[in-house]
N, CA, C and O atoms as a MOPAC input file, in Angstrom:
PM7 MOZYME 1SCF
protein

 N     98.97100 1   112.74500 1   117.08900 1
 C     98.67200 1   112.75000 1   115.56000 1
 C    100.03900 1   112.24900 1   114.88200 1
 O    100.31200 1   111.25700 1   114.20700 1
 N    100.95900 1   113.60400 1   115.44800 1
 C    102.56300 1   113.49300 1   114.77800 1
 C    103.53500 1   112.10800 1   114.88000 1
 O    104.58100 1   111.88100 1   114.27200 1
 N    103.09000 1   111.58100 1   115.49300 1
 C    103.65600 1   109.92800 1   115.77300 1
 C    103.11000 1   108.90400 1   115.13700 1
 O    103.70000 1   107.84600 1   114.91500 1
 N    101.87700 1   109.18000 1   114.78700 1
 C    101.34100 1   108.15400 1   113.88500 1
 C    101.71800 1   108.65700 1   112.43100 1
 O    101.94500 1   107.79700 1   111.58000 1
 N    101.80200 1   110.07300 1   112.07600 1
 C    102.29200 1   110.39300 1   110.87100 1
 C    103.85000 1   109.89100 1   110.30500 1
 O    104.15200 1   109.48700 1   109.18200 1
 N    104.80800 1   110.09600 1   111.65800 1
 C    106.06700 1   109.73300 1   111.54200 1
 C    106.10700 1   107.93900 1   111.40800 1
 O    106.96300 1   107.49900 1   110.64100 1
 N    105.49400 1   107.24800 1   111.90200 1
 C    105.06200 1   105.75500 1   111.75400 1
 C    104.92300 1   105.78200 1   110.34700 1
 O    105.88100 1   105.58000 1   109.60200 1
 N    103.49300 1   106.08200 1   109.84400 1
 C    103.30700 1   105.90200 1   108.70500 1
 C    104.32800 1   106.41500 1   107.58200 1
 O    104.52600 1   105.68800 1   106.60800 1
 N    104.97400 1   107.63800 1   107.69100 1
 C    106.16200 1   107.97800 1   106.70000 1
 C    107.40000 1   106.75400 1   106.67500 1
 O    107.94600 1   106.37200 1   105.64000 1
 N    107.73900 1   106.17900 1   108.21800 1
 C    108.69300 1   105.72600 1   108.19200 1
 C    108.32600 1   103.93500 1   107.22800 1
 O    109.06800 1   103.39300 1   106.40900 1
 N    107.21800 1   103.52900 1   107.64200 1
 C    106.65100 1   102.17000 1   106.47900 1
 C    106.63700 1   102.59900 1   105.40500 1
 O    107.13700 1   101.76200 1   104.65500 1
 N    106.19900 1   103.85900 1   104.64800 1
 C    106.30500 1   103.85500 1   103.47800 1
 C    107.86500 1   103.85400 1   102.83800 1
 O    108.12500 1   103.04800 1   101.94500 1
 N    108.93200 1   104.82500 1   103.34900 1
 C    110.24500 1   104.66000 1   102.96000 1
 C    110.83100 1   103.52900 1   102.82600 1
 O    111.63900 1   103.14300 1   101.98100 1
 N    110.04600 1   102.66100 1   104.34600 1
 C    110.73000 1   101.09300 1   104.30300 1
 C    110.70300 1   100.24800 1   103.03100 1
 O    111.67400 1    99.63300 1   102.58900 1
 N    109.07400 1   100.29800 1   102.31100 1
 C    108.35800 1    99.85100 1   101.35600 1
 C    109.11700 1   100.22100 1   100.06900 1
 O    109.27900 1    99.42400 1    99.14500 1
 N    109.51400 1   101.32700 1   100.07400 1
 C    110.22000 1   102.32900 1    98.94100 1
 C    111.45800 1   101.66600 1    99.00800 1
 O    111.68800 1   100.86200 1    98.10500 1
 N    112.36900 1   101.84300 1    99.95000 1
 C    113.56900 1   101.49900 1    99.90300 1
 C    113.58700 1    99.77400 1    99.29800 1
 O    114.38300 1    99.28200 1    98.49800 1
 N    112.65000 1    99.24500 1    99.86000 1
 C    112.61100 1    97.58500 1    99.55200 1
 C    112.58300 1    97.31500 1    98.15400 1
 O    113.22100 1    96.48000 1    97.51300 1
 N    111.72700 1    98.16900 1    97.77600 1
 C    111.54300 1    98.18400 1    96.15100 1
 C    112.70000 1    98.51700 1    95.20600 1
 O    112.99200 1    97.79500 1    94.25200 1
 N    113.48500 1    99.89800 1    95.58700 1
 C    114.50900 1   100.21800 1    94.78400 1
 C    115.71800 1    99.19100 1    95.41600 1
 O    116.34700 1    98.67900 1    94.48900 1
 N    116.13300 1    98.82400 1    96.57100 1
 C    117.40800 1    97.95800 1    96.99200 1
 C    117.12700 1    96.72300 1    96.54900 1
 O    118.14700 1    96.05400 1    96.38400 1
 N    116.03000 1    96.12200 1    96.27300 1
 C    116.06200 1    94.80600 1    96.01800 1
 C    115.03400 1    94.38900 1    94.77500 1
 O    113.84900 1    94.08800 1    94.92300 1
 N    115.67300 1    94.43400 1    93.67000 1
 C    114.96400 1    94.29900 1    92.60600 1
 C    115.27800 1    93.14700 1    91.67900 1
 O    115.18400 1    93.17500 1    90.45200 1
 N    115.77700 1    91.83600 1    92.64600 1
 C    116.17400 1    90.56100 1    91.87600 1
 C    114.73800 1    90.16600 1    92.40400 1
 O    113.84700 1    89.91900 1    91.59100 1
 N    114.53800 1    90.11100 1    93.61100 1
 C    113.29700 1    89.16300 1    93.78600 1
 C    112.00300 1    89.35300 1    94.03400 1
 O    111.64000 1    89.70500 1    95.15600 1
 N    111.11000 1    89.14300 1    93.00300 1
 C    109.70200 1    89.58700 1    93.08600 1
 C    108.99200 1    89.24300 1    94.40100 1
 O    108.08800 1    90.04300 1    94.64500 1
 N    109.14500 1    88.29800 1    95.29800 1
 C    108.23200 1    88.45200 1    96.21300 1
 C    108.18300 1    89.49600 1    97.27000 1
 O    107.15300 1    89.97100 1    97.74900 1
 N    109.86500 1    89.91600 1    97.70100 1
 C    110.20900 1    91.29200 1    98.33500 1
 C    109.52100 1    92.42800 1    97.61800 1
 O    108.80900 1    93.16400 1    98.30100 1
 N    109.63800 1    92.65100 1    96.38500 1
 C    109.04400 1    93.34200 1    95.94500 1
 C    107.37800 1    94.03600 1    96.22000 1
 O    106.86500 1    95.12300 1    96.48700 1
 N    106.87400 1    92.25700 1    95.88900 1
 C    105.24600 1    92.78300 1    96.39200 1
 C    105.08900 1    92.82600 1    97.96300 1
 O    104.09300 1    93.29600 1    98.51200 1
 N    105.95000 1    92.39800 1    98.49500 1
 C    105.84300 1    92.75900 1   100.20600 1
 C    105.88100 1    94.30300 1   100.23100 1
 O    105.02600 1    95.10400 1   100.60900 1
 N    106.96100 1    94.46800 1    99.78300 1
 C    107.09600 1    96.30300 1    99.98500 1
 C    106.04400 1    96.98700 1    99.24400 1
 O    105.89700 1    98.10800 1    99.73100 1
 N    105.29300 1    96.79100 1    98.32100 1
 C    103.82300 1    97.14800 1    97.77800 1
 C    103.02300 1    97.31400 1    98.80300 1
 O    102.51000 1    98.37500 1    99.15900 1
 N    102.88300 1    96.04500 1    99.39100 1
 C    101.80300 1    95.89000 1   100.45900 1
 C    102.29900 1    96.86700 1   101.63200 1
 O    101.40100 1    97.57700 1   102.08800 1
 N    103.63500 1    97.03600 1   102.22900 1
 C    104.07600 1    97.81200 1   103.37400 1
 C    103.58300 1    99.14400 1   102.87800 1
 O    102.90000 1    99.83000 1   103.63900 1
 N    103.90100 1    99.61400 1   101.53500 1
 C    103.57200 1   100.94300 1   101.16200 1
 C    101.80200 1   101.11400 1   101.40900 1
 O    101.27100 1   101.94200 1   102.15000 1
 N    101.27500 1   100.33500 1   100.76800 1
 C     99.75200 1   100.44900 1   100.78400 1
 C     99.18000 1   100.32700 1   102.03900 1
 O     97.96000 1   100.48300 1   102.08100 1
 N     99.99600 1    99.99200 1   103.48200 1
 C     99.54900 1   100.09300 1   104.53100 1
 C     99.60900 1   101.51300 1   105.24300 1
 O     98.72600 1   102.17000 1   105.79600 1
 N    100.54800 1   101.68000 1   105.09700 1
 C    101.11200 1   103.39500 1   105.42800 1
 C    100.38500 1   104.05000 1   104.79800 1
 O    100.05300 1   105.05100 1   105.43300 1
 N     99.85800 1   103.97900 1   103.62200 1
 C     99.16800 1   105.01400 1   102.94600 1
 C     97.75100 1   104.64400 1   103.84700 1
 O     97.41500 1   105.66100 1   104.45300 1
 N     96.94000 1   103.64700 1   104.08300 1
 C     95.68500 1   103.31100 1   104.69500 1
 C     95.98100 1   103.70500 1   106.14900 1
 O     94.96900 1   103.95700 1   106.80400 1
 N     97.11400 1   103.80800 1   106.77300 1
 C     97.27200 1   104.56200 1   108.19600 1
 C     96.86200 1   105.91300 1   107.98400 1
 O     95.89900 1   106.41600 1   108.56300 1
 N     97.60900 1   106.51900 1   107.13200 1
 C     97.09600 1   107.97400 1   106.81700 1
 C     95.80500 1   108.27400 1   106.81500 1
 O     95.35000 1   109.09800 1   107.60800 1
 N     94.97600 1   107.57100 1   105.82500 1
 C     93.82400 1   107.79500 1   105.62400 1
 C     92.99800 1   107.36700 1   106.86800 1
 O     91.88300 1   107.88700 1   106.91300 1
 N     93.25400 1   106.68100 1   107.69800 1
 C     92.73600 1   106.35500 1   109.26900 1
 C     93.10600 1   107.60000 1   110.10700 1
 O     92.30800 1   108.17100 1   110.84900 1
 N     94.26600 1   107.93100 1   109.93600 1
 C     94.77400 1   109.03100 1   110.94700 1
 C     93.84300 1   110.25300 1   110.62000 1
 O     93.02600 1   110.59900 1   111.47300 1
 N     93.93000 1   110.92100 1   109.42400 1
 C     93.15300 1   111.84700 1   108.66200 1
 C     91.79500 1   111.95200 1   109.44600 1
 O     91.49500 1   112.87000 1   110.21000 1
 N     90.77200 1   110.50300 1   109.02900 1
 C     89.66700 1   110.41500 1   108.87300 1
 C     89.32100 1   110.53600 1   110.49500 1
 O     88.35000 1   111.25000 1   110.74700 1
 N     89.91500 1   109.99900 1   111.48600 1
 C     89.79000 1   110.22600 1   112.80900 1
 C     89.88100 1   111.43100 1   113.13100 1
 O     89.12400 1   111.80700 1   114.02600 1
 N     90.91000 1   112.51200 1   112.46400 1
 C     91.41900 1   113.91300 1   113.00400 1
 C     90.16000 1   114.56200 1   112.60300 1
 O     89.68600 1   115.35200 1   113.42000 1
 N     89.52000 1   114.37400 1   111.47900 1
 C     88.32200 1   115.48300 1   111.11900 1
 C     86.77300 1   114.69500 1   111.39200 1
 O     85.70300 1   115.08100 1   110.92300 1
 N     86.89800 1   113.97500 1   111.92500 1
 C     85.74300 1   112.66700 1   112.69500 1
 C     84.86000 1   112.78800 1   111.54200 1
 O     83.75800 1   113.33600 1   111.51400 1
 N     85.59300 1   112.10200 1   110.42300 1
 C     84.55500 1   111.62400 1   109.20800 1
 C     85.05100 1   110.17000 1   108.92100 1
 O     86.22500 1   109.80800 1   109.00100 1
 N     84.15600 1   109.51700 1   108.63100 1
 C     84.06200 1   107.62100 1   108.62300 1
 C     84.78200 1   107.74100 1   106.63600 1
 O     85.34300 1   106.75400 1   106.16100 1
 N     84.69100 1   108.42800 1   106.19100 1
 C     84.78000 1   108.57400 1   104.46300 1
 C     86.37400 1   107.74400 1   104.21800 1
 O     86.49200 1   107.02900 1   103.22300 1
 N     87.53800 1   107.90300 1   105.18100 1
 C     88.97000 1   107.95100 1   105.25300 1
 C     88.97900 1   106.40500 1   105.48900 1
 O     89.55800 1   105.54800 1   104.82200 1
 N     88.10900 1   106.24100 1   106.72700 1
 C     88.27800 1   104.63300 1   106.83600 1
 C     87.65200 1   103.44700 1   105.98700 1
 O     88.11300 1   102.31600 1   105.82900 1
 N     86.27900 1   104.09200 1   105.39600 1
 C     85.99700 1   103.01900 1   104.44100 1
 C     86.70500 1   102.98800 1   103.57800 1
 O     86.91100 1   101.82200 1   103.24400 1
 N     87.56400 1   104.15300 1   102.61500 1
 C     88.27400 1   104.25600 1   101.80300 1
 C     89.63400 1   103.38700 1   102.14100 1
 O     90.43600 1   102.99000 1   101.29400 1
 N     89.69400 1   103.23600 1   103.17100 1
 C     91.33800 1   102.46700 1   103.64100 1
 C     90.49400 1   100.83200 1   104.03200 1
 O     91.14700 1    99.92100 1   104.54300 1
 N     89.57200 1   100.73400 1   103.82700 1
 C     89.19400 1    99.31900 1   103.88300 1
 C     89.01000 1    98.63900 1   102.50100 1
 O     89.33500 1    97.49800 1   102.17100 1
 N     88.32400 1    99.75300 1   101.66600 1
 C     88.74300 1    99.46000 1   100.21500 1
 C     89.90000 1    98.76500 1    99.44900 1
 O     90.08800 1    97.73000 1    98.81000 1
 N     90.82100 1   100.26700 1    99.98600 1
 C     92.37300 1    99.48400 1    99.78000 1
 C     92.73800 1    98.42000 1   100.22800 1
 O     93.33600 1    97.65900 1    99.46600 1
 N     92.49100 1    98.02100 1   101.62800 1
 C     92.77500 1    96.90900 1   101.76500 1
 C     92.34100 1    95.49200 1   100.80500 1
 O     92.94700 1    94.47300 1   100.47400 1
 N     91.21300 1    95.93500 1   100.61000 1
 C     90.40900 1    94.33100 1    99.76000 1
 C     91.08400 1    94.57300 1    98.74800 1
 O     91.65300 1    93.57300 1    98.31000 1
 N     91.33000 1    95.89900 1    97.95200 1
 C     92.14400 1    95.57400 1    96.56100 1
 C     93.28000 1    94.96200 1    96.41400 1
 O     93.57200 1    94.20900 1    95.48400 1
 N     94.26600 1    95.40700 1    97.74600 1
 C     95.75700 1    94.84300 1    98.04500 1
 C     95.50200 1    93.37300 1    98.28100 1
 O     96.32300 1    92.57100 1    97.83400 1
 N     94.41400 1    92.93200 1    98.95900 1
 C     94.43400 1    91.57900 1    99.24600 1
 C     93.90500 1    90.99600 1    97.85600 1
 O     94.24800 1    89.81400 1    97.86200 1
 N     93.45300 1    91.18300 1    97.06200 1
 C     93.17800 1    90.92700 1    95.88200 1
 C     94.35500 1    90.50000 1    94.96300 1
 O     94.58100 1    89.42100 1    94.41600 1
 N     95.18700 1    91.93400 1    94.95800 1
 C     96.53600 1    91.74400 1    93.82000 1
 C     97.22000 1    90.93900 1    94.63500 1
 O     97.71900 1    90.03800 1    93.96000 1
 N     97.56300 1    90.80500 1    96.13100 1
 C     98.23500 1    90.09900 1    96.59500 1
 C     98.31700 1    88.48200 1    96.40400 1
 O     99.35000 1    87.81400 1    96.36400 1
 N     96.95000 1    88.00600 1    96.29200 1
 C     96.52100 1    86.47300 1    95.71500 1
 C     96.61700 1    86.24900 1    94.53900 1
 O     96.99000 1    85.11500 1    94.23900 1
 N     96.30400 1    87.28800 1    93.36400 1
 C     96.45300 1    87.31900 1    91.82800 1
 C     97.87900 1    86.97100 1    91.98500 1
 O     98.16600 1    85.77600 1    91.93200 1
 N     98.95200 1    87.97000 1    92.19900 1
 C     99.90500 1    88.00000 1    92.18400 1
 C    100.83600 1    86.90000 1    92.71400 1
 O    101.89300 1    86.63700 1    92.14100 1
 N    100.41000 1    86.24600 1    93.85100 1
 C    101.06400 1    84.76100 1    94.53800 1
 C    100.57600 1    83.91400 1    93.43900 1
 O    101.46800 1    83.17600 1    93.02200 1
 N     99.45000 1    83.78100 1    92.83400 1
 C     98.90500 1    82.86000 1    91.98300 1
 C    100.05700 1    82.67700 1    90.46000 1
 O    100.54100 1    81.66200 1    89.96000 1
 N    100.16800 1    84.00400 1    90.11200 1
 C    101.24600 1    83.82600 1    88.94100 1
 C    102.29500 1    83.68900 1    89.05200 1
 O    102.94500 1    83.17100 1    88.14400 1
 N    103.06300 1    84.24000 1    90.60000 1
 C    104.46500 1    83.72000 1    90.92000 1
 C    104.54100 1    81.90900 1    90.68700 1
 O    105.28600 1    81.18000 1    90.03200 1
 N    103.20700 1    81.63500 1    91.71000 1
 C    103.58700 1    79.89000 1    91.36900 1
 C    103.86700 1    79.31000 1    90.10400 1
 O    104.90200 1    78.74600 1    89.75000 1
 N    102.68600 1    79.54200 1    89.37900 1
 C    102.81800 1    79.46100 1    87.93600 1
 C    104.16700 1    79.51600 1    87.20100 1
 O    104.71800 1    78.66600 1    86.50200 1
 N    104.48100 1    80.55300 1    87.49800 1
 C    105.52800 1    81.01700 1    86.74500 1
 C    107.22700 1    80.20600 1    87.50100 1
 O    108.36100 1    80.28400 1    87.02700 1
 N    106.82300 1    79.58700 1    88.60600 1
 C    108.01000 1    79.35500 1    89.13000 1
 C    107.62000 1    77.49500 1    88.76500 1
 O    108.40900 1    76.60700 1    89.08800 1
 N    106.70000 1    77.30700 1    88.27900 1
 C    106.33200 1    75.85100 1    88.15000 1
 C    106.92600 1    75.79000 1    86.77600 1
 O    107.58200 1    74.76700 1    86.57800 1
 N    106.82800 1    76.98400 1    85.36900 1
 C    107.27900 1    76.45200 1    84.22400 1
 C    108.65900 1    76.96600 1    84.45800 1
 O    109.37200 1    76.20600 1    83.80300 1
 N    109.34700 1    77.77300 1    84.98900 1
 C    110.89700 1    78.05600 1    84.65000 1
 C    112.16000 1    77.78400 1    85.89900 1
 O    113.38700 1    77.75100 1    85.81000 1
 N    111.23400 1    77.61700 1    87.04800 1
 C    112.43700 1    76.88000 1    88.40300 1
 C    112.78900 1    78.29900 1    88.94800 1
 O    113.75400 1    78.18600 1    89.70400 1
 N    112.36300 1    79.61100 1    88.84600 1
 C    113.05500 1    80.58800 1    89.44900 1
 C    112.00400 1    81.97000 1    89.33600 1
 O    111.18200 1    82.12700 1    88.43300 1
 N    112.18300 1    82.68100 1    90.18900 1
 C    111.17600 1    83.92000 1    90.26200 1
 C    112.09700 1    85.06300 1    90.28600 1
 O    111.89600 1    85.90000 1    91.16700 1
 N    113.18900 1    85.26500 1    89.37500 1
 C    114.31000 1    86.16800 1    88.92300 1
 C    113.30500 1    87.22300 1    88.46200 1
 O    112.38600 1    86.89700 1    87.71100 1
 N    113.47800 1    88.67300 1    88.95800 1
 C    112.69800 1    89.56200 1    87.68500 1
 C    113.71800 1    89.96000 1    86.61000 1
 O    113.47700 1    90.86900 1    85.81600 1
 N    114.91400 1    89.22900 1    86.60100 1
 C    115.83000 1    89.71200 1    85.39200 1
 C    115.14900 1    88.81500 1    84.19700 1
 O    115.28200 1    89.32700 1    83.08500 1
 N    114.57600 1    87.80200 1    84.22600 1
 C    114.33600 1    86.73900 1    83.57100 1
 C    112.40600 1    86.86400 1    83.46700 1
 O    111.58900 1    85.97600 1    83.22300 1
 N    112.24900 1    87.98000 1    83.69300 1
 C    110.73200 1    87.84400 1    83.53600 1
 C    110.58500 1    88.05300 1    82.18900 1
 O    109.88200 1    87.14900 1    81.73800 1
 N    110.88900 1    88.74900 1    81.42400 1
 C    110.75100 1    89.15700 1    79.88400 1
 C    110.40200 1    87.97600 1    79.39500 1
 O    109.68900 1    88.04900 1    78.39300 1
 N    110.70100 1    86.77300 1    79.81800 1
 C    110.41000 1    85.32300 1    79.23200 1
 C    108.98500 1    84.98500 1    79.12100 1
 O    108.45100 1    84.20900 1    78.32800 1
 N    108.37400 1    85.81100 1    80.19800 1
 C    107.03000 1    85.62700 1    79.71100 1
 C    105.84100 1    85.85400 1    78.62300 1
 O    104.81500 1    85.25900 1    78.29200 1
 N    106.70200 1    87.31900 1    78.15500 1
 C    106.02100 1    87.64300 1    76.93200 1
 C    105.99500 1    86.59500 1    75.97500 1
 O    106.94600 1    85.84900 1    75.74200 1
 N    104.51600 1    86.54600 1    75.24600 1
 C    104.31700 1    85.24000 1    73.91500 1
 C    104.25400 1    84.12900 1    74.68900 1
 O    104.12000 1    83.02100 1    74.17000 1

C-alpha cells in the first residue's frame, strides 16, 4: 500500500509543479489538473481497497466522469479562443471578458 501512496503523491506533485512552473500555456495547465485528479483517484481506490468498501471506487468513477467533462469543455473553449485570438497564452486571457 505504501508504494501506491508514494506513486500517488509523486503524480500529484508533478501536476502541482506543472501548474506552478508553467503558467504560460493553458494546455499544460489543464493536463496538470488532470494528472492531479488521477492521483486523487488513485488514493480513493487504494483506501477503498484497504478497508474493503466500494464507495471509494464509485467516487473515483464519478470524479473521472467530471474530469472528462471538464477536459472536453475546456478544450472546446480553447479551440474557440484560438480561432478568435490566434494564440492560447494565459497572459492574454483577460481579453475574454466582455
